[in-house]
Structures are given as structure tokens and as C-alpha cells.
N, C-alpha and C positions, 0 to 999 in steps of 0.2 A: 854375307855376314853369317857367322855361325849362330845356331839357335841360342847358345848360352850368352851371346852378346846382345840379344834383342832387348830393347828398352820398352818399358811400359810408361806411358805419359799420364801423370796425375797432376791436375791443376797447373799444367805447363812445365812440370818438372819430370825429367826422364829418370827412371829407376830400372836397374836390372832386377831379375826375379829374386835374387839373393838379398839385395838391398831392400826390396819391398817386404820380404818376409821378416827381416830384422826390424824394420820400421813398425810393422804390425804387432810384433811381439812387445815392443816398447810401449805401444799404445794400450795394450791389454794388461800391462803390469799394474797391480794395485797401487794406489797413491800411498806414499810414505807419510804416516802421521806420527809426529813425535809424541812420546808418552807424556801425559800431563803429570807433573810432579804432585805428590799427595799434598792436600791442603792441611797445614799445621796451624792451629788457632792459638799461636803464642808468638808474640813479637819479640825481637831482640831487645833485651833490657827490661822486658815487662815483668820478669821474675817468675814466681811459682804459679802454676795453673793446672787444674784438672783437664782431662780430655773432654772438651765440650764441642768439638767439631765432629759431626757424624761422618763427614767424608774421611777425616783422618782415621776415625774408628774403623770404617769399612776397609781402608787400605791396610790397617794393622791386621784385621781378620784375614784378608787375602794373603798377607805375608805368613801368618800362622799356618794357614791351610797349605800353602806351597812349600814351606820350609820344614814343617813338622806334621806331615799328613797323618801319622799314626797316633797323634796325641791331641786330638780335638777335645777329648774328655778332660784334659788337664788345662788346655789353653782356650780354644774357641768357646766351649760350653760354659766356661767359668769367667769369661770376660764379656760383659753384655752392655747393651745400650738401653738406658732408661729414657723413654720418650717424654715422660712427665717432667723430669728434671734436666733433660738435655745434657746428659753426662754419661761417660763410660763407667761402669761399675765392676768391681772385682779387683782383687790384688792377691798375688802370691809371689814367692821368689821366682817361680818359672815364668809367670806372666810378665813381671817387671823386667826380667833379664831379656825375654823375647822382644818386648817393646823397645828396650834399649838397643838391641841388635838391629831392629827395623830402622830406628832413627839413625844409627851409624851408617847403615847401608844406603840410606837416602842422603847421606852427607848433610843431615839436618843441623840447624843451629840450636836445636834444643835436645836435651837428654833427660833421662829419669833423674829425679832429685835424690840427693843423699840425705842421711840423717842430719848432717850439718845444715843443709839447705832448709829442711823442714823447721829446724829450730829458729829460723829467722822470722817465722810467722805462725806461731803455734795456734793462734785463735782460729786459723783457717781450717784446722783439722779436728775440731772438738766433736764432730758428729760422725767420724769415720776412722778407718785405720789405713796405714800406709807401710808397706814392706820396704825396708832400706838395706837389709844386710842378712848375713848368716853368722851364727855363733858356733864356733868349732871348739869343743872342749876335750875331745878324745876320739880315737878311732874305735868307736863302740856304738851300740844302740843308744838312742834312736838314730835311724838312718846311717847305719854303719857303713854300707857300701859307698854312699855319697861322701861320708866323712873321710874314709880312706882315700878315695879318689882326690878330694881336695887337698888333704894333708900331704899326699905324695907330691903334688904339684907345688905346694907352698914350700915344702922342705927342699925341693930341688932348686927353687929360686932363692930361698933364704934359709940355709941349713941351721942357723943359730936361733931361729924363732922358737918361742915357747908358748905353751897353752896358757890361758884360753885365747883364741884368735877371733877377731871380728873381721869379716870380709864384706866390703861394700858390694851391693848388687850392680851398681853402675860399672861398666867396663868388664863385666863377666860375659861369658858366652855359654850357649848350650850346644852340645853335639846332637846328632840325630837320635840319640837314646835319652836325651834330656839330662845328661851328666853335665855338671858345671865345669867350665874351663876357664882358667886364668888367661888373661891377655897381658901384653907388655904394659898396658895402662891400668891394670887392676890394682886396687889399693886394699891393704889389709894390715893389721897390727896386733900385737899382744894387747889385750884390753883387760886391765885388772878388775874393772867393774863387773865383769862376767863371773868373777869369783865371789862377789858379795853375797851376803845372805839374802835369800828370797824375800822380796818386799822391802828392801832397804830404801830409805828416803834420800833424795838428793835434790840439788837445785842448780849447781854449776855444771857446765859441760866443757869438754876438751875439744881438740882440733877436729875430731871426726864427728862431733856432735853427741858423743857418749857421755854418760855420767862421770863426773870428775872427782867429786868428794861427797862423802856422806853428810846429810843435813837433816837431822831429826825434826826440824821445824818446818820442813817443806812438805807440800802435799804430793809432789811427784815421787813415783816409786819405780824401781827396777825389779823385774821378775826373772828369776834365773833357775837353771837346773844344773846338774853336776857332770853330765857326760854327753857324748855324741855330738850330733849336728842338729841345730834347730834354727828356726827363722827368727829374725830380729826386726821389730817393727814398732812404730808409734801407734798407740791405741787411742780411742776417742777420749779417754780420761787424761790424755797427754802423758801417761806412763810409758816407759820403755820396756817392751816385752821381749825377752830372750829365753822363752821357756816352752814354746809350742813346737811340737815335732811333726805336725801334719803339713809337710811342705806344699802339697798341691791344693790345700784348702783355700777356698775363695768364696766370698758372699757379697751381697748387695751393698754392704757398708764399706767395702774396700775401694780404694782409689789409687790409680797410677798417677803420680804427680810429675809434671814436666817443669824443667827450668831452662831458661834460655842460656845459651853459651855465654853471653855477655852478663847474664845474671848470676854466674857462678859455676857453670858446668865446664870442666876441663875437657 
């Protein structure tokens, strides 16, 4: 018998040297452990909810760190966990879009809420603010570069659209330089209310959840500016603000709001 044909007997089973080496390699392989999906504390059909699951919050921070490593000052450091209230705090157009990207990547049944979603339960938001969109009035300051970037994308998709334009944060994306990017699911429209006089009162809303008609007898107001790109959000007084140009700003009163797919998120 040739040396390479010699068998080694282990527990009554004969192996060649080559078979034994292969067997040992298989034994030394690390066990394959499937990744545990992030825990999302919102059930299908439950409706609107803040991020109250710390495990979910930690998964989001991991995603921010991995996907946008150069922008922790805009994302990670401005989206925090409040131990006393057991809720994630902070909101900005960048934070909300990044959270929505995370949820889509996880194939989650929930998404960030739209302005229309928030209007279904306004009392929930009386002590905080929530970003829901961007208001684009011209390719000019404030935020001229971001305004031009978004306008070029919108005009390519819809050449006949006119200013002013409201763009929902849900279904937007961010590139590695934090430029906003449209997706095939992005929703935007010409919004006449963005041309209203600053401080105009309103009560009724339209299909995007935006002010529909002026109403001098209502307490709710819309706040506007005349140019550039600004954030659009619901503020604690339940007014609709579309006049703040500090896109990265976020503080402890901000909230990212989730809505279940069965609760309204397309």
C-alpha cells in the first residue's frame, strides 16, 4: 500500500490524511449565528409612536456610524437617548431621512411619519417638534447648494412643476455627503400655502397635511420665508413652521415619529 493510501482509524472510521485535515477544518469553523433583527417597538396597526425601544435606538446609531462615518456631529451627536423619559430625542431633516433609510434597509413594517400622519393625532405632539418635510422656494440662499441639488432632481422628474415646492422627508435618501436624493417613491408637490404671508392662520388641511385655506378665527398658524430651502415641521404649539434654515439643528424637544405600514405608511 502506498503511503498516501494509508488510513487513520478514529472511533472505528478510517480516514485518509487529506480527509482528516478537511474534517478538522470543518470542526474549527466558527458557528454561523444569524443576525438578530433590530427590535422595533411599534406593532402593525398601532399607529403613531415615538422611538421608545432603546434596542431600536442603538441599532439606528450603529447604522448612522456605519453609513455616514464622517457626519457623527450631524447625526449621532444630535440624536440621543433620554433615560428618564425612555425615548429617543432629537429631530432634523438629516436625522429623519437617515432613520427612514434604516427602516427601509431593514424591510421594516414602519416608516417615519408624514405631516398628514401627524395631523391624525395632534395632541400627541404638544410638547415637542417633528420634522416632516422641506420647503423649496428658489435656488438661492438659505441653503443654496442643497436647493439647487433638489431642484435639478425634481425638474428632471417633473419639468412642469412650479415653486414653491413641499417635499416629504419620507422616501428621500442621503448620499455620503448628506445631499438629499429623490427616490421613485418620493412625494412632492407645489404648495400654495408656502406663499402665504408669515403668520397666516389656518384650520383645514389638504392631502399632504399642509394648510389648505386661510382662517382668521383659528389659532394655528403657518410661518414662511420667501426664498431658498428650509425645513418644514410641526412645532409644539401645533403651528406649521416652514421658515427655519438651520437644517442640521436638533435639540431635546425633537422627536422622530414612526407609523406602522398598516397605519398609513406607503
